[in-house]
C-alpha positions, 0 to 999 in steps of 0.5 A: 374822428371815429375809425374806418371799418377796416380798422375792425376785424370779425375775429370770432362770430361774437367778437369783433375787435379794433386792429389796434389794441390797447396794451396795458402791460404799461400799468404794470410798473416800469413805465412811470406811476399810473394814477388810477383816475388819470387812467380811467379818464385816458381809457374813456378817450380810447374808446370814444377814438374807436379804440375798443379792444384792451389787452392785459394779463393777471400779472400786469399790476392793476390792469385787471381791476382798472378794467373792472372799474372802467367797465363799472364807470362805463355801465353807470355813465353810458349803459350796458350796451356801451359796456358790451361794445368793448373787448377785454382780453386777459392772460393767465400766467401760471407757475408751471405745476401739475393742473387740476380743475379746482386750480384753473378754475380759482384762477379763472375765478379771480379774473372775473371778480377783478374785471366784473365780467360774467365771462372773460371774452378771450383768456390767452394762456401762458406756460414757462416750461414745455418739459412739463406736459401739464399745459395740456391739462390746463387747457382741457380745463379751461375748455370745460370752463369755456363749456360752462360759460366762464370763458368764451374763447381760449387763446395763447400767448408765447407759444411755438409753432411745434406746441401750438400744433400739439395743442391744436391736434389734442382737439382744443380750439385755439382763437389766437397766439400772441407773439412778438412780431415787428420789422426787427423780429420777423420770426413769426414768418418762418412757421408760425404764420403759416400754421396760423393760416391753415388752421385758422389761428389768429396772431395778435403781435406785441414789440411792434413798434419795439417799445418806441424805438420804431419812431422819429425820436431815435432816427438820427440819433446816437446809440443809446446807453443803458442808463437812457433807456428809462423803461423796461420796454426800451431795455428789452427792445434794445437787446432785440435790436442788438441782437437783429443787427445793431444800432447802424442797421437799425438806422438805415431801417429807420431812414427808409422807414421814415422815407415811406412814411413821408410818402403818405404824410405818416409816422415812422411808427405808422408804417411799422404797424401798417406792414405787419397788420397786411400779413394775412394771420394777423388779426391785430397789433398791441400797442401799449397804452400809458395811461394818464401818462402819454397817449398816441390816439391821433398818431395810432388813427392814422395807421388806417388812413394809408395802405403800403404798396408793393415798392414800399415793401420792397425797399423795407424788406431790402433793409430787413435782408440785411439783418441776422435770422433771429429764428437762428439766433433766438429760435421759434416765437416764444423761445426768448422765455423758455431759455 
């Protein structure tokens, strides 16, 4: 079954993306051993089902290399046109040192070689220390490389609203910012979404199903202990749940989502994703793909088979309003990485 038209969005004139992106953080280690042959076979299954957009990074283990090999196999089996119908978004996460064009170009060239592409569809830039303003130099050099054809579009990952504004005012065209956004972590709603809507910047969101916690698997279950959390995603998002309001409130959220999901013959994860996709600033939600280990293709397809109504949103928000304000607890988007 292919996805309906509403599953796609024209992010830029030359980039039509699937609104559920296949996240490749899961191939970096900590989510189970990835067998390249099995991973590549799984990648064909994803694109055949309509999930054509991939999110990865230079530091996600073999992710860029897998994309390169996947493209080569895709071209060999189905031709150049098939490879042109997938979108591959990588990230550059450098150490926060003084930036020169040679440093920037060298790293861009590494991604080009590993992914075996003539130009990067979307380069998402992360910077660890705002106290070092060289991020602006890096982005200006990236804009020069964009003019030279090595990068099609420039984006950010985990930048807060203040620094997104600084970058925008510097005249650098940013297509998207990748941030954590879920029914547990709603910090983008404070400032980020409004700024993005005003400046034609889209959000790509991760953590939207909290590493798998937003699912039937955890409904009605006792609070997991640390040794029960067998992936780095589960460890990360259990900490977020604790900061948000704890396990008891989370159970109330799961029960409410289950009630809504049953109405649409859907799953808790479907509802959690559908909710975030309804936000005007959101272009797409990144759902992790444990390639060759487990897959959720059929479940992800159901996200586009229904639309939450006002009553659904009202009862979900009623639970969210009982939680702590994570913007006050943690700060703006991405601040958890710079504390």
